[in-house]
BALUM-503340 format. One record per atom (N, C-alpha, C): residue in three letters; x, y, z; atom name. Coordinates in Angstrom, 1 decimal. Layout:
N
- ALA/X/Y/Z/CA
...
This chain:
168
- MET/23.7/21.9/-17.8/N
- MET/22.9/21.1/-16.8/CA
- MET/22.8/19.6/-17.2/C
- ASN/23.4/19.3/-18.3/N
- ASN/23.3/17.9/-18.7/CA
- ASN/24.6/17.1/-18.5/C
- LYS/25.1/17.3/-17.3/N
- LYS/26.3/16.5/-16.9/CA
- LYS/26.4/16.5/-15.4/C
- LEU/27.0/15.5/-14.9/N
- LEU/27.2/15.4/-13.4/CA
- LEU/28.1/16.6/-13.0/C
- ALA/27.7/17.3/-12.0/N
- ALA/28.4/18.5/-11.6/CA
- ALA/28.7/18.4/-10.1/C
- GLY/29.7/19.2/-9.6/N
- GLY/30.0/19.3/-8.2/CA
- GLY/30.7/18.1/-7.7/C
- LYS/30.7/18.0/-6.3/N
- LYS/31.5/17.0/-5.6/CA
- LYS/30.6/15.9/-5.0/C
- LYS/29.3/16.1/-4.9/N
- LYS/28.4/15.1/-4.2/CA
- LYS/27.3/14.7/-5.2/C
- LEU/27.2/13.4/-5.3/N
- LEU/26.2/12.8/-6.2/CA
- LEU/25.2/12.0/-5.3/C
- LEU/23.9/12.2/-5.6/N
- LEU/22.9/11.5/-4.9/CA
- LEU/22.3/10.4/-5.8/C
- LEU/22.2/9.2/-5.3/N
- LEU/21.6/8.1/-6.0/CA
- LEU/20.3/7.8/-5.3/C
- MET/19.2/7.9/-6.1/N
- MET/17.8/7.8/-5.4/CA
- MET/16.9/7.0/-6.3/C
- ASP/15.9/6.4/-5.6/N
- ASP/14.9/5.5/-6.2/CA
- ASP/13.7/5.4/-5.3/C
- ASN/12.8/4.6/-5.7/N
- ASN/11.8/4.1/-4.8/CA
- ASN/11.9/2.6/-4.7/C
- LYS/11.3/2.0/-3.7/N
- LYS/11.5/0.5/-3.5/CA
- LYS/10.8/-0.4/-4.5/C
- HIS/10.1/0.2/-5.5/N
- HIS/9.3/-0.6/-6.4/CA
- HIS/10.2/-1.1/-7.6/C
- TYR/11.4/-0.7/-7.7/N
- TYR/12.3/-1.1/-8.8/CA
- TYR/12.7/-2.5/-8.4/C
- LYS/12.3/-3.5/-9.2/N
- LYS/12.5/-4.9/-8.8/CA
- LYS/13.5/-5.6/-9.8/C
- ALA/14.1/-4.9/-10.7/N
- ALA/15.0/-5.6/-11.6/CA
- ALA/16.2/-6.1/-10.8/C
- VAL/16.9/-7.1/-11.4/N
- VAL/18.0/-7.7/-10.6/CA
- VAL/19.4/-7.0/-10.9/C
- LYS/19.4/-6.1/-11.8/N
- LYS/20.6/-5.3/-12.1/CA
- LYS/20.3/-3.9/-12.5/C
- LEU/21.3/-3.0/-12.3/N
- LEU/21.1/-1.6/-12.8/CA
- LEU/21.1/-1.5/-14.3/C
- PRO/20.4/-0.6/-14.8/N
- PRO/20.5/-0.4/-16.3/CA
- PRO/21.9/0.1/-16.7/C
- ASP/22.3/-0.3/-17.9/N
- ASP/23.6/0.1/-18.3/CA
- ASP/23.8/1.7/-18.3/C
- GLU/22.8/2.4/-18.7/N
- GLU/22.9/3.9/-18.7/CA
- GLU/23.2/4.4/-17.3/C
- ILE/22.6/3.8/-16.3/N
- ILE/22.9/4.2/-14.9/CA
- ILE/24.3/3.9/-14.5/C
- LYS/24.8/2.7/-14.9/N
- LYS/26.1/2.3/-14.6/CA
- LYS/27.1/3.2/-15.2/C
- GLU/26.9/3.6/-16.4/N
- GLU/27.8/4.6/-17.1/CA
- GLU/27.9/5.9/-16.3/C
- LYS/26.8/6.4/-15.9/N
- LYS/26.8/7.6/-15.1/CA
- LYS/27.5/7.5/-13.8/C
- ILE/27.3/6.3/-13.1/N
- ILE/28.0/6.1/-11.8/CA
- ILE/29.5/6.0/-12.1/C
- ASP/29.9/5.3/-13.2/N
- ASP/31.3/5.2/-13.5/CA
- ASP/31.9/6.6/-13.8/C
- GLN/31.1/7.5/-14.4/N
- GLN/31.6/8.9/-14.6/CA
- GLN/31.9/9.5/-13.2/C
- ALA/30.9/9.3/-12.3/N
- ALA/31.1/9.9/-11.0/CA
- ALA/32.3/9.3/-10.2/C
- ILE/32.6/8.1/-10.4/N
- ILE/33.7/7.4/-9.8/CA
- ILE/35.0/8.0/-10.4/C
- ARG/35.0/8.2/-11.7/N
- ARG/36.2/8.8/-12.4/CA
- ARG/36.4/10.2/-11.9/C
- LYS/35.4/10.9/-11.6/N
- LYS/35.5/12.3/-11.1/CA
- LYS/35.7/12.3/-9.6/C
- LYS/35.8/11.1/-8.9/N
- LYS/36.0/11.0/-7.5/CA
- LYS/35.0/11.8/-6.6/C
- MET/33.7/11.7/-7.1/N
- MET/32.6/12.3/-6.4/CA
- MET/32.3/11.5/-5.1/C
- ASN/31.9/12.2/-4.1/N
- ASN/31.3/11.6/-2.9/CA
- ASN/29.9/11.2/-3.3/C
- ILE/29.5/9.9/-3.0/N
- ILE/28.2/9.4/-3.4/CA
- ILE/27.3/9.2/-2.2/C
- ILE/26.2/9.8/-2.2/N
- ILE/25.2/9.6/-1.2/CA
- ILE/24.1/8.6/-1.7/C
- VAL/23.8/7.6/-1.0/N
- VAL/22.8/6.6/-1.4/CA
- VAL/22.0/6.1/-0.2/C
- GLY/20.8/5.8/-0.4/N
- GLY/19.9/5.3/0.6/CA
- GLY/20.2/3.9/0.9/C
- GLU/19.3/3.3/1.8/N
- GLU/19.5/1.9/2.3/CA
- GLU/18.2/1.1/2.2/C
- ALA/17.3/1.7/1.4/N
- ALA/16.0/1.0/1.3/CA
- ALA/16.1/-0.1/0.2/C
- PRO/15.3/-1.2/0.3/N
- PRO/15.2/-2.2/-0.7/CA
- PRO/14.9/-1.6/-2.1/C
- GLY/15.3/-2.3/-3.1/N
- GLY/15.1/-1.7/-4.5/CA
- GLY/16.4/-1.4/-5.1/C
- SER/16.4/-0.3/-5.8/N
- SER/17.7/0.0/-6.5/CA
- SER/18.7/0.6/-5.6/C
- CYS/18.3/1.1/-4.4/N
- CYS/19.4/1.5/-3.5/CA
- CYS/20.3/0.4/-3.2/C
- TRP/19.8/-0.8/-3.0/N
- TRP/20.6/-2.0/-2.8/CA
- TRP/21.5/-2.3/-4.0/C
- LEU/20.8/-2.1/-5.2/N
- LEU/21.6/-2.4/-6.4/CA
- LEU/22.7/-1.3/-6.6/C
- PHE/22.4/-0.1/-6.3/N
- PHE/23.4/1.0/-6.3/CA
- PHE/24.6/0.6/-5.4/C
- GLN/24.3/0.2/-4.2/N
- GLN/25.3/-0.2/-3.2/CA
- GLN/26.1/-1.4/-3.7/C
- ASP/25.4/-2.4/-4.2/N
- ASP/26.1/-3.6/-4.7/CA
- ASP/27.1/-3.2/-5.8/C
- TYR/26.7/-2.3/-6.7/N
- TYR/27.5/-1.9/-7.8/CA
- TYR/28.7/-1.1/-7.3/C
- LEU/28.5/-0.2/-6.4/N
- LEU/29.6/0.6/-5.8/CA
- LEU/30.6/-0.4/-5.1/C
- LYS/30.1/-1.4/-4.4/N
- LYS/31.0/-2.3/-3.7/CA
- LYS/31.8/-3.1/-4.8/C
- LEU/31.1/-3.6/-5.9/N
- LEU/31.8/-4.3/-6.9/CA
- LEU/32.9/-3.4/-7.5/C
- LYS/32.7/-2.1/-7.6/N
- LYS/33.7/-1.2/-8.1/CA
- LYS/34.8/-0.9/-7.0/C
- ASN/34.6/-1.4/-5.8/N
- ASN/35.5/-1.1/-4.7/CA
- ASN/35.6/0.4/-4.4/C
- TYR/34.5/1.1/-4.6/N
- TYR/34.5/2.6/-4.4/CA
- TYR/34.3/2.9/-2.9/C
- GLN/35.1/3.8/-2.4/N
- GLN/35.0/4.0/-0.9/CA
- GLN/34.4/5.4/-0.5/C
- LYS/34.2/6.3/-1.5/N
- LYS/33.7/7.6/-1.1/CA
- LYS/32.1/7.6/-1.2/C
- VAL/31.6/6.8/-0.3/N
- VAL/30.1/6.5/-0.2/CA
- VAL/29.6/6.8/1.2/C
- ILE/28.5/7.5/1.2/N
- ILE/27.8/7.7/2.5/CA
- ILE/26.4/7.1/2.4/C
- ILE/26.1/6.3/3.3/N
- ILE/24.7/5.7/3.4/CA
- ILE/23.8/6.6/4.2/C
- GLY/22.8/7.2/3.5/N
- GLY/21.9/8.0/4.2/CA
- GLY/20.7/7.3/4.7/C
- HIS/20.3/7.6/6.0/N
- HIS/19.2/6.9/6.6/CA
- HIS/18.4/7.9/7.4/C
- ALA/17.2/7.4/7.8/N
- ALA/16.4/8.2/8.8/CA
- ALA/16.5/7.6/10.2/C
- LYS/15.8/6.5/10.4/N
- LYS/15.8/5.9/11.8/CA
- LYS/16.8/4.8/12.0/C
- SER/16.9/4.0/11.0/N
- SER/17.8/2.8/11.1/CA
- SER/18.4/2.5/9.7/C
- ILE/19.4/1.6/9.7/N
- ILE/20.1/1.2/8.5/CA
- ILE/19.7/-0.2/8.2/C
- ARG/19.1/-0.4/7.0/N
- ARG/18.7/-1.8/6.6/CA
- ARG/19.8/-2.5/5.8/C
- TYR/20.6/-1.7/5.1/N
- TYR/21.6/-2.3/4.2/CA
- TYR/22.8/-1.4/4.1/C
- ASN/24.0/-1.9/4.2/N
- ASN/25.2/-1.2/4.0/CA
- ASN/26.2/-2.2/3.4/C
- ALA/26.2/-2.4/2.1/N
- ALA/27.0/-3.4/1.4/CA
- ALA/28.5/-3.3/1.6/C
- GLY/28.9/-2.1/1.6/N
- GLY/30.4/-1.8/1.7/CA
- GLY/30.9/-1.4/3.0/C
- ASN/30.1/-1.5/4.1/N
- ASN/30.5/-1.1/5.4/CA
- ASN/31.0/0.4/5.3/C
- TRP/30.3/1.2/4.6/N
- TRP/30.7/2.6/4.4/CA
- TRP/30.2/3.5/5.6/C
- GLN/30.6/4.7/5.6/N
- GLN/30.2/5.7/6.5/CA
- GLN/28.7/5.9/6.4/C
- THR/28.0/6.1/7.5/N
- THR/26.6/6.3/7.5/CA
- THR/26.3/7.7/8.1/C
- ARG/25.1/8.2/7.7/N
- ARG/24.7/9.5/8.2/CA
- ARG/23.2/9.6/8.3/C
- GLN/22.7/10.0/9.5/N
- GLN/21.2/10.2/9.6/CA
- GLN/20.9/11.6/9.1/C
- TYR/20.1/11.6/8.0/N
- TYR/19.7/12.8/7.4/CA
- TYR/18.4/13.4/7.9/C
- GLY/17.8/12.7/8.8/N
- GLY/16.5/13.2/9.4/CA
- GLY/15.8/12.0/10.1/C
- PHE/14.6/12.3/10.6/N
- PHE/13.9/11.3/11.4/CA
- PHE/12.7/10.7/10.7/C
- SER/12.4/11.2/9.5/N
- SER/11.4/10.6/8.7/CA
- SER/11.9/10.5/7.3/C
- VAL/11.2/9.7/6.5/N
- VAL/11.7/9.5/5.1/CA
- VAL/11.7/10.8/4.3/C
- ILE/10.6/11.6/4.5/N
- ILE/10.5/12.9/3.8/CA
- ILE/11.7/13.8/4.2/C
- GLU/11.9/13.9/5.5/N
- GLU/13.0/14.8/6.0/CA
- GLU/14.4/14.2/5.5/C
- ARG/14.6/12.9/5.5/N
- ARG/15.8/12.3/5.1/CA
- ARG/16.0/12.7/3.6/C
- GLU/15.0/12.5/2.8/N
- GLU/15.2/12.7/1.3/CA
- GLU/15.4/14.2/1.0/C
- GLN/14.7/15.1/1.7/N
- GLN/14.9/16.5/1.4/CA
- GLN/16.3/16.9/1.8/C
- ASN/16.8/16.4/3.0/N
- ASN/18.2/16.8/3.4/CA
- ASN/19.3/16.2/2.5/C
- MET/19.0/15.0/2.0/N
- MET/20.0/14.4/1.1/CA
- MET/20.0/15.2/-0.2/C
- ILE/18.9/15.6/-0.7/N
- ILE/18.8/16.5/-1.9/CA
- ILE/19.5/17.8/-1.6/C
- ASP/19.3/18.4/-0.5/N
- ASP/20.0/19.6/-0.1/CA
- ASP/21.5/19.5/-0.2/C
- GLN/22.0/18.3/0.2/N
- GLN/23.5/18.1/0.3/CA
- GLN/24.1/17.8/-1.0/C
- CYS/23.3/17.3/-2.0/N
- CYS/24.0/16.9/-3.2/CA
- CYS/24.1/18.0/-4.2/C
- ASP/25.0/17.8/-5.2/N
- ASP/25.2/18.7/-6.3/CA
- ASP/24.6/18.2/-7.6/C
- SER/24.5/16.9/-7.7/N
- SER/23.9/16.2/-8.9/CA
- SER/23.1/15.0/-8.4/C
- ALA/22.3/14.5/-9.2/N
- ALA/21.5/13.2/-8.8/CA
- ALA/21.3/12.3/-10.0/C
- ILE/21.3/11.0/-9.7/N
- ILE/20.8/10.0/-10.6/CA
- ILE/19.6/9.3/-9.9/C
- ILE/18.5/9.3/-10.7/N
- ILE/17.3/8.8/-10.1/CA
- ILE/16.7/7.8/-11.0/C
- ILE/16.2/6.7/-10.3/N
- ILE/15.4/5.7/-11.0/CA
- ILE/14.0/5.9/-10.5/C
- TRP/13.1/6.3/-11.5/N
- TRP/11.7/6.6/-11.1/CA
- TRP/10.8/5.5/-11.7/C
- THR/10.3/4.7/-10.8/N
- THR/9.5/3.5/-11.1/CA
- THR/8.0/3.8/-11.0/C
- ASP/7.3/3.5/-12.1/N
- ASP/5.8/3.6/-12.2/CA
- ASP/5.3/5.0/-11.7/C
- LYS/6.1/6.0/-12.0/N
- LYS/5.7/7.4/-11.7/CA
- LYS/5.4/7.6/-10.3/C
- SER/6.2/7.1/-9.4/N
- SER/6.0/7.2/-7.9/CA
- SER/5.8/8.6/-7.5/C
- GLY/4.8/8.9/-6.7/N
- GLY/4.5/10.3/-6.3/CA
- GLY/5.6/10.8/-5.4/C
- VAL/6.2/10.0/-4.5/N
- VAL/7.3/10.5/-3.6/CA
- VAL/8.5/10.9/-4.5/C
- ILE/8.9/10.1/-5.4/N
- ILE/10.0/10.4/-6.3/CA
- ILE/9.7/11.6/-7.2/C
- ALA/8.4/11.7/-7.6/N
- ALA/8.0/12.9/-8.4/CA
- ALA/8.2/14.2/-7.7/C
- GLU/7.9/14.1/-6.4/N
- GLU/8.1/15.3/-5.5/CA
- GLU/9.6/15.6/-5.4/C
- ASN/10.4/14.6/-5.2/N
- ASN/11.9/14.8/-5.1/CA
- ASN/12.5/15.3/-6.4/C
- ILE/12.0/14.8/-7.5/N
- ILE/12.4/15.3/-8.8/CA
- ILE/12.1/16.8/-9.0/C
- GLU/10.9/17.1/-8.6/N
- GLU/10.4/18.5/-8.7/CA
- GLU/11.3/19.4/-7.8/C
- LEU/11.7/19.0/-6.6/N
- LEU/12.6/19.7/-5.7/CA
- LEU/13.9/19.9/-6.4/C
- LEU/14.5/18.8/-6.9/N
- LEU/15.8/18.9/-7.6/CA
- LEU/15.8/19.9/-8.8/C
- LYS/14.7/19.8/-9.5/N
- LYS/14.5/20.7/-10.7/CA
- LYS/14.5/22.1/-10.2/C
- ARG/13.7/22.4/-9.2/N
- ARG/13.6/23.8/-8.7/CA
- ARG/14.9/24.3/-8.1/C
- LEU/15.7/23.4/-7.6/N
- LEU/17.1/23.8/-7.0/CA
- LEU/18.1/23.9/-8.1/C
- ARG/17.7/23.5/-9.4/N
- ARG/18.5/23.6/-10.6/CA
- ARG/19.8/22.7/-10.5/C
- LYS/19.6/21.5/-9.9/N
- LYS/20.6/20.5/-9.8/CA
- LYS/20.5/19.6/-11.0/C
- PRO/21.6/19.2/-11.6/N
- PRO/21.6/18.3/-12.7/CA
- PRO/21.1/16.9/-12.3/C
- VAL/20.1/16.4/-13.1/N
- VAL/19.5/15.1/-12.7/CA
- VAL/19.5/14.2/-14.0/C
- PHE/20.1/13.0/-13.8/N
- PHE/20.0/12.0/-14.8/CA
- PHE/18.8/11.1/-14.4/C
- LEU/17.8/10.9/-15.2/N
- LEU/16.6/10.2/-14.8/CA
- LEU/16.4/9.0/-15.7/C
- TYR/16.1/7.9/-15.0/N
- TYR/15.7/6.6/-15.6/CA
- TYR/14.3/6.3/-15.2/C
- GLU/13.4/6.5/-16.2/N
- GLU/11.9/6.2/-16.0/CA
- GLU/11.7/4.7/-16.3/C
- TYR/11.2/4.0/-15.3/N
- TYR/11.0/2.6/-15.5/CA
- TYR/9.5/2.2/-15.3/C
- THR/8.9/1.3/-16.1/N
- THR/7.6/0.9/-15.9/CA
- THR/7.6/-0.6/-15.7/C
- THR/7.0/-1.0/-14.5/N
- THR/7.0/-2.5/-14.2/CA
- THR/6.1/-3.3/-15.1/C
- LYS/5.1/-2.6/-15.7/N
- LYS/4.2/-3.3/-16.6/CA
- LYS/4.9/-3.8/-17.8/C
- THR/5.7/-2.9/-18.4/N
- THR/6.4/-3.3/-19.7/CA
- THR/7.8/-3.8/-19.4/C
- LYS/8.3/-3.5/-18.2/N
- LYS/9.7/-3.8/-17.8/CA
- LYS/10.7/-3.1/-18.7/C
- LYS/10.3/-1.9/-19.1/N
- LYS/11.2/-1.1/-20.0/CA
- LYS/11.4/0.3/-19.3/C
- GLY/12.6/0.8/-19.6/N
- GLY/13.0/2.1/-19.1/CA
- GLY/13.5/3.1/-20.2/C
- ILE/13.4/4.3/-19.9/N
- ILE/14.0/5.4/-20.7/CA
- ILE/14.9/6.2/-19.9/C
- ALA/16.1/6.5/-20.4/N
- ALA/17.1/7.3/-19.6/CA
- ALA/17.4/8.6/-20.4/C
- ASP/17.5/9.7/-19.6/N
- ASP/17.9/10.9/-20.2/CA
- ASP/18.0/12.0/-19.1/C
- TRP/18.6/13.1/-19.5/N
- TRP/18.7/14.2/-18.5/CA
- TRP/17.3/14.8/-18.3/C
- LEU/17.1/15.3/-17.1/N
- LEU/15.9/15.9/-16.7/CA
- LEU/15.4/17.0/-17.6/C
- ASP/14.1/16.8/-18.0/N
- ASP/13.5/17.9/-18.9/CA
- ASP/12.9/18.9/-17.9/C
- ARG/13.5/20.1/-17.8/N
- ARG/13.2/21.1/-16.9/CA
- ARG/11.9/21.8/-17.2/C
- THR/11.3/21.5/-18.3/N
- THR/10.0/22.1/-18.7/CA
- THR/8.8/21.2/-18.3/C
- ARG/9.2/20.0/-18.0/N
- ARG/8.1/19.0/-17.6/CA
- ARG/7.7/19.1/-16.2/C
- VAL/6.4/18.9/-15.9/N
- VAL/5.9/19.0/-14.5/CA
- VAL/5.9/17.5/-14.1/C
- PHE/6.6/17.2/-13.0/N
- PHE/6.6/15.9/-12.4/CA
- PHE/5.6/15.7/-11.3/C
- ASP/5.3/16.7/-10.6/N
- ASP/4.4/16.7/-9.5/CA
- ASP/3.5/18.0/-9.5/C
- ALA/2.4/17.9/-10.1/N
- ALA/1.5/19.0/-10.2/CA
- ALA/1.1/19.6/-8.9/C
- TYR/1.1/18.8/-7.8/N
- TYR/0.7/19.3/-6.5/CA
- TYR/1.8/19.6/-5.6/C
- TYR/3.0/19.8/-6.1/N
- TYR/4.2/20.1/-5.3/CA
- TYR/4.0/21.3/-4.4/C
- ASP/3.6/22.4/-4.9/N
- ASP/3.4/23.6/-4.1/CA
- ASP/2.3/23.4/-3.1/C
- TRP/1.2/22.8/-3.4/N
- TRP/0.1/22.6/-2.5/CA
- TRP/0.6/21.7/-1.3/C
- LYS/1.3/20.6/-1.6/N
- LYS/1.8/19.7/-0.6/CA
- LYS/2.7/20.5/0.4/C
- ASN/3.6/21.3/-0.1/N
- ASN/4.5/22.0/0.8/CA
- ASN/3.7/23.0/1.6/C
- LEU/2.7/23.7/1.1/N
- LEU/1.9/24.6/1.8/CA
- LEU/1.2/23.8/3.0/C
- GLN/0.6/22.7/2.7/N
- GLN/0.0/21.8/3.7/CA
- GLN/0.9/21.4/4.8/C
- ARG/2.1/21.1/4.4/N
- ARG/3.1/20.7/5.5/CA
- ARG/3.4/21.9/6.4/C
- LYS/3.6/23.1/5.8/N
- LYS/3.9/24.2/6.6/CA
- LYS/2.7/24.6/7.5/C
- TYR/1.5/24.4/7.0/N
- TYR/0.3/24.7/7.8/CA
- TYR/0.3/23.7/9.0/C
- LYS/0.5/22.4/8.7/N
- LYS/0.4/21.3/9.7/CA
- LYS/1.4/21.6/10.8/C
- TYR/2.7/22.0/10.5/N
- TYR/3.7/22.2/11.5/CA
- TYR/3.5/23.5/12.3/C
- ARG/2.8/24.5/11.6/N
- ARG/2.5/25.7/12.3/CA
- ARG/1.5/25.5/13.4/C
- LYS/0.6/24.6/13.2/N
- LYS/-0.5/24.3/14.1/CA
- LYS/0.0/23.6/15.4/C
- ARG/1.1/23.0/15.3/N
- ARG/1.6/22.2/16.5/CA
- ARG/2.1/23.1/17.6/C
């Protein structure tokens, strides 16, 4: 589980990552995916999604799909686009369902990303995780620790969503 697997790689983050370049550890993993000729799914939100896209464009990589919900804010390489849902939550869950592996930048322990990490963990998909703290401007990169709890309320949130949609 500590390697990129399959044919589709998801690059994911939250918009709070404000560094001007991708960490070297992330670039190395993306380069591995490029060598494996993986299809890469990436979002279009500000933050590291734009950095992911800029790096893929720099590498002149073409097997990229820009995933979006309602509209596209950024497409650096004029790649194929795909609407994965009508809300951010739906988009991210569908992108996670479509991928075989993921690389995630998790900034300041974002709750939304924690939920996505928990879903990837439960789906047993390999995840390379870069945890970044804006306060110290430092990050730690490693493969996902499957014993760690990233979102203690994951099950409760999903139950609430099911209840909410059932009431409609």
